[in-house]
Every structure is written in structure tokens, then in C-alpha cells.
C-alpha positions in Angstrom: 52.8 61.5 50.7 53.6 58.0 49.7 55.6 55.7 53.0 58.6 56.0 53.9 61.1 53.4 52.3 63.9 51.4 53.0 66.7 51.4 51.1 68.9 48.4 52.9 72.7 48.2 52.2 72.4 49.3 48.7 74.2 53.0 48.3 70.9 54.4 46.4 69.8 56.9 48.9 69.7 59.4 45.6 67.3 56.8 43.7 64.6 56.9 46.8 64.9 60.6 46.8 64.5 60.9 43.4 61.5 58.6 43.3 59.6 59.9 46.2 60.0 63.6 44.9 58.4 62.2 41.4 55.7 60.3 43.6 54.5 63.2 45.4 54.7 66.2 42.6 52.6 63.4 40.3 50.0 63.3 43.1 50.0 66.7 43.9 49.4 67.4 39.6 46.4 64.2 39.2 45.4 63.1 42.8 46.4 59.9 42.2 49.6 58.1 43.9 51.9 55.5 42.2 54.9 54.2 43.8 58.0 54.3 41.4 61.0 52.3 40.7 64.5 53.0 42.9 66.0 50.0 41.2 65.3 51.3 37.6 67.8 53.8 38.2 69.8 51.6 40.2 70.4 49.8 37.0 69.6 51.6 33.9 70.7 55.5 35.7 72.8 56.1 32.6 75.9 58.8 32.7 77.0 60.0 36.3 75.5 56.9 38.3 77.0 54.5 40.3 74.4 52.2 41.2 74.7 51.1 44.8 78.0 53.1 45.0 76.0 56.4 44.6 74.7 58.8 42.1 73.7 62.5 41.3 70.2 63.6 41.7 69.9 65.7 39.2 71.4 63.6 36.2 69.0 60.8 37.4 65.7 63.8 36.8 67.9 64.8 33.6 68.0 61.1 32.8 64.4 60.7 33.2 63.6 63.6 30.8 65.7 62.2 28.2 63.8 59.1 28.4 61.0 59.9 28.9 59.8 57.9 31.4 60.6 56.0 34.8 58.9 52.7 35.6 56.6 51.8 38.3 57.7 49.8 41.2 55.6 46.9 40.7 56.5 46.3 37.4 60.7 46.9 38.1 60.6 45.6 42.0 63.1 46.8 44.0 66.1 43.8 45.0 68.9 46.3 46.5 72.0 45.6 44.5 72.7 45.9 41.3 71.5 43.9 38.6 73.5 42.8 35.8 71.0 43.9 33.1 68.8 46.9 32.8 65.9 45.4 31.5 63.1 46.9 29.4 59.3 47.7 30.9 56.3 49.9 30.6 57.2 53.4 31.7 54.5 54.7 34.1 55.2 58.5 34.3 57.3 61.2 32.9 58.9 64.9 33.4 59.5 67.7 30.7 61.8 69.7 33.2 63.6 70.1 36.3 65.9 72.7 38.2 68.3 73.7 40.8 67.0 75.9 43.6 69.4 78.7 44.1 72.3 77.4 46.3 72.7 78.8 49.8 69.3 81.1 50.1 66.5 79.9 52.8 64.4 81.7 50.9 64.3 80.1 48.0 64.6 76.9 49.4 61.4 77.8 51.5 59.4 78.8 48.6 60.5 75.9 46.4 59.7 73.5 49.1 56.1 75.0 50.0 55.4 74.1 46.1 56.6 70.7 45.7 59.1 68.0 47.7 62.9 68.7 46.8 65.8 66.9 46.8 68.3 67.7 49.0 72.4 66.3 49.3 73.8 66.6 53.0 76.1 65.3 55.1 75.1 62.2 56.3 78.1 60.5 57.6 78.3 61.0 61.2 77.7 59.1 64.0 74.9 61.5 65.3 73.3 61.5 62.2 73.1 57.3 62.2 72.0 57.6 65.6 69.3 60.1 65.7 66.2 59.1 66.8 64.3 62.3 67.3 64.0 66.1 67.9 66.0 69.1 66.2 69.2 67.7 64.4 72.0 69.9 65.0 75.3 68.1 64.1 78.1 67.7 64.4 78.5 67.8 60.6 80.0 68.7 57.9 79.3 70.1 54.7 80.7 67.4 52.7 77.8 65.7 50.6 77.5 61.8 50.8 73.6 61.4 51.4 70.1 62.7 49.3 67.0 62.9 51.2 63.7 64.3 50.5 63.2 67.9 51.8 58.7 68.3 52.2 58.8 71.5 54.7 60.0 73.4 57.3 58.3 74.8 60.6 59.5 76.4 64.2 58.9 74.1 67.4 55.9 75.2 69.6 55.4 74.4 73.6 55.2 70.5 74.7 57.5 69.4 71.7 57.6 65.5 72.3 61.5 65.6 72.1 62.1 68.1 74.6 62.7 70.7 71.9 62.4 74.7 72.9 59.6 76.4 71.1 60.9 78.7 68.6 63.4 77.2 66.4 62.9 76.9 62.9 63.8 73.4 61.3 63.7 71.4 57.9 61.3 68.2 57.6 63.2 66.0 56.0 62.0 62.6 54.8 64.9 59.7 54.4 64.9 56.0 53.2 66.4 54.3 56.1 62.7 53.3 56.9 60.9 54.0 60.1 62.7 53.0 62.6 65.0 55.6 61.8 64.4 59.4 63.4 61.2 60.1 63.8 59.3 57.5 61.8 61.6 57.7 59.2 62.2 61.5 59.2 64.4 64.1 60.4 64.1 67.8 62.0 67.2 69.5 61.1 67.8 72.9 62.4 67.7 75.7 59.6 70.2 78.9 59.0 73.5 79.0 59.0 73.3 80.0 55.2 76.2 81.4 54.5 77.8 77.8 54.8 74.7 76.0 53.1 73.0 75.0 56.0 73.5 72.5 59.1 75.1 69.5 57.0 75.2 71.4 53.3 71.6 70.9 53.0 71.2 74.3 50.8 74.1 73.7 48.8 72.2 71.4 46.0 68.6 71.4 46.3 67.0 70.2 42.8 63.4 69.3 41.8 61.3 67.8 39.3 58.8 69.5 36.8 56.2 69.2 34.9 54.7 65.7 35.2 52.7 63.3 32.3 51.0 60.1 32.7 52.0 57.3 30.5 49.1 55.0 32.0 47.1 56.0 29.5 
């Protein structure tokens, strides 16, 4: 998995989550790694996207599918603001499809993330969320979806947890784009459960993932 990145002051979490999902899937399918360009999505996202003011991961996957590709970071580097021009560059990889995970179904989300990372939306507006420094996050938070992250796995706490968590607590593992200074080196453990309400912070309401990546560099 590629390292944790930093979106800065631009509200491009959706673009970082999408490119992180694509990078991981590409590595799973090909055994090689690539850094893809969130800046291209910010500048050239198309319908349903608002650059540094937010965006929809599902629409981003659809735009990549329809455009038949996305650029590498090296060809379209991140600047953390909206550019006036969406400039053409060589695409590095594409996807043939994407899909949603059935909402509010923990078993379905566990099955999906066991095969590939999944982009999730959740509520990231609380002070507790911003100031998270480790442990299993339990809130407080609503289920109003304001932030996108990459769901990379799930687990259960065991004895000797470094943050003092008791054994037997089920959690999701999420990768953020706020640098390694946030959370557990850029990651969050989020309490599993509360399926009826869409999971803690709404994590199970709108999960989406890419499918069938293909290489455009050869």
C-alpha cells in the first residue's frame, strides 16, 4: 500500500481516497505500484465534482471509466488548489467498472474490503474526529457524510493494545489523507457495529469501489 499523503487545506479528500483505492487495486492485480494524481481529479473531475470544495467518489470512478484513464502523480503533480486549466497528459491506468457495496450491511462491507480497499464516506466534522490521535474511535459524530477515506481492513483488539483498548473491540481500519501526524500514523480505527444507522459516523451508508484496472503505460 502506498504511503499516507496530505491533502492540505484543499477539500480533496474524495480525490485522495479514489486514487488510493486505485493504487491499491492496481498493486493487487499487477504486483507493481504507482502514485496516481488527485490533482487531475480536482481540476478535471467533471460532472458532480467541485474541486477543493468537495466531490463524489462514485462520480469520480465513473469519470475515470468514461475517460478511459487517470494520470500519474509525476505527470500531474498535486498543488493543493484548483487550477484554472485541466491540461491533457498521458493516462497511466484505467478501470472498466465500479460498484457500490450494499449499504448498512456489515457482512457485505467486510466481504468487499477482504478483496480490495473500499472508499467510504463518513462524518468527519466533529472536534473529536479532527483531534483523533489513536485508539478505537467511537464518536461523537453524526451520520451526515462530509469526508471520504479509504477502508483498508477490519480487526478486533487484543490484550496489550498500545492505546489501552480492552480486548474484544471490533473495529474498521481507515486510511486518511491528513498526513501521518494525524491519528495512528495517518490511520484510524473506527468502532464497528450500529448497522441499523449506517455504522459509526455513517461509514456503511455509501461504500464504493473500483473494478478491473488496466495498465496504460505499455
